[in-house]
C-alpha positions as a printed NumPy array, in Angstrom:
array([[ -2.92 ,  12.358, -13.887],
       [ -0.376,  13.463, -11.333],
       [  1.213,  16.862, -10.872],
       [  3.883,  18.01 ,  -8.46 ],
       [  3.908,  20.856,  -5.996],
       [  6.896,  23.171,  -5.638],
       [  8.253,  20.801,  -2.965],
       [  7.958,  17.783,  -5.279],
       [  4.966,  16.134,  -3.595],
       [  2.65 ,  14.285,  -5.966],
       [ -0.849,  15.718,  -6.247],
       [ -3.609,  13.819,  -7.993],
       [ -5.896,  15.778, -10.256],
       [ -9.018,  14.749, -12.165],
       [ -8.472,  13.759, -15.778],
       [-10.916,  15.539, -18.079],
       [-11.574,  14.166, -21.562],
       [-13.684,  15.616, -24.375],
       [-14.681,  13.945, -27.617],
       [-16.146,  15.993, -30.472],
       [-18.413,  14.002, -32.801],
       [-19.973,  16.226, -35.406],
       [-21.92 ,  18.866, -33.503],
       [-21.935,  16.884, -30.288],
       [-19.363,  17.048, -27.519],
       [-19.046,  14.281, -24.978],
       [-17.159,  15.16 , -21.779],
       [-16.072,  12.876, -18.999],
       [-14.118,  13.487, -15.827],
       [-12.284,  10.582, -14.278],
       [-11.121,  10.883, -10.713],
       [ -7.684,   9.39 , -10.01 ],
       [ -7.525,   6.309,  -7.805],
       [ -6.793,   7.125,  -4.18 ],
       [ -3.676,   5.55 ,  -2.714],
       [ -4.061,   2.805,  -0.135],
       [ -1.773,   1.484,   2.558],
       [ -1.067,  -1.905,   4.013],
       [ -0.289,  -1.384,   7.69 ],
       [  1.086,  -4.249,   9.726],
       [  2.124,  -4.426,  13.366],
       [  3.788,  -7.716,  14.242],
       [  5.943,  -9.451,  16.785],
       [  8.416, -11.846,  15.205],
       [  8.264, -15.284,  16.864],
       [ 10.412, -17.227,  14.374],
       [ 13.276, -15.054,  13.073],
       [ 14.485, -17.651,  10.548],
       [ 11.074, -18.094,   8.9  ],
       [ 10.512, -14.344,   9.001],
       [ 13.834, -13.778,   7.211],
       [ 12.628, -16.094,   4.437],
       [  9.353, -14.132,   4.22 ],
       [ 11.261, -10.835,   4.217],
       [ 13.437, -11.966,   1.33 ],
       [ 10.488, -13.038,  -0.837],
       [  7.764, -10.453,  -0.241],
       [  9.358,  -7.285,  -1.749],
       [  9.187,  -8.643,  -5.308],
       [  5.503,  -9.524,  -4.891],
       [  4.724,  -6.088,  -3.447],
       [  6.498,  -4.436,  -6.391],
       [  4.483,  -6.468,  -8.931],
       [  1.337,  -4.786,  -7.611],
       [  2.805,  -1.274,  -7.653],
       [  3.552,  -1.227,  -3.933],
       [  6.498,   0.351,  -2.183],
       [  7.683,   0.321,   1.399],
       [  7.297,   3.536,   3.4  ],
       [  8.131,   1.931,   6.758],
       [  9.804,  -1.433,   7.204],
       [ 10.472,  -2.259,  10.822],
       [ 12.137,   1.005,  11.821],
       [ 12.553,   2.273,  15.361],
       [  9.272,   3.185,  17.074],
       [  9.34 ,   6.12 ,  19.477],
       [  6.119,   6.29 ,  21.486],
       [  5.023,   9.822,  22.383],
       [  1.537,   9.287,  23.808],
       [ -0.478,   6.341,  25.042],
       [  0.423,   2.687,  24.664],
       [ -0.358,   1.712,  21.053],
       [  1.335,  -1.684,  21.325],
       [  3.536,  -1.057,  18.303],
       [  6.271,  -3.627,  17.739],
       [  7.574,  -4.166,  14.203],
       [  5.603,  -1.719,  12.044],
       [  5.38 ,  -2.002,   8.262],
       [  3.619,   0.462,   5.959],
       [  3.378,  -0.274,   2.242],
       [  1.863,   2.228,  -0.187],
       [ -0.165,   0.982,  -3.165],
       [ -1.511,   3.109,  -6.016],
       [ -5.111,   2.194,  -5.124],
       [ -7.206,   0.11 ,  -2.757],
       [ -7.839,  -2.274,  -5.651],
       [ -4.089,  -2.786,  -6.118],
       [ -3.669,  -3.428,  -2.376],
       [ -6.523,  -5.94 ,  -2.387],
       [ -5.202,  -7.614,  -5.539],
       [ -1.818,  -7.98 ,  -3.84 ],
       [ -3.258,  -9.41 ,  -0.628],
       [ -5.518, -11.906,  -2.437],
       [ -2.996, -12.891,  -5.119],
       [ -1.78 , -16.434,  -5.678],
       [  1.763, -15.052,  -5.35 ],
       [  1.149, -13.728,  -1.837],
       [ -0.975, -16.64 ,  -0.532],
       [  1.977, -18.851,   0.482],
       [  3.682, -15.837,   2.027],
       [  0.631, -15.112,   4.196],
       [  0.994, -18.625,   5.58 ],
       [  4.743, -18.161,   6.092],
       [  4.241, -14.781,   7.82 ],
       [  1.557, -16.309,  10.019],
       [  3.92 , -19.041,  11.146],
       [  6.66 , -16.51 ,  11.935],
       [  4.738, -13.661,  13.598],
       [  1.743, -12.652,  15.674],
       [  0.069,  -9.331,  15.063],
       [ -2.333,  -7.465,  12.84 ],
       [ -2.562,  -6.266,   9.259],
       [ -5.023,  -3.85 ,   7.641],
       [ -5.58 ,  -2.163,   4.301],
       [ -6.395,   1.548,   4.702],
       [ -7.519,   4.076,   2.09 ],
       [ -5.37 ,   7.169,   1.782],
       [ -6.601,  10.725,   2.21 ],
       [ -7.537,  12.443,  -1.022],
       [ -8.198,  15.91 ,   0.36 ]])
């Protein structure tokens, strides 16, 4: 279950269910799934192949409930040298959804295509539920 704050931000809340059977009540609380993020930092080495990847991957991401939060925007370094190049952040509704996306048969050929067009790193990260 999701509620919104006064500013419109989504807030997850536990879903509480009760079932009355005769004189017995069964209660269960289900915690909402925590969001997860795919975070990639890449250097494009083959712009043509990467353009093909970039045209195909959004539909696959959407099938798993994902949405772009960052897609290669300008990086302005404030401290340290993080080595950020082309940064992509995709939000998924849960870690399971992110893993299902990454390991899907739909994404498998795109992993290979991305690998041939870039060098870099990619990680799946659980969101903060506090």
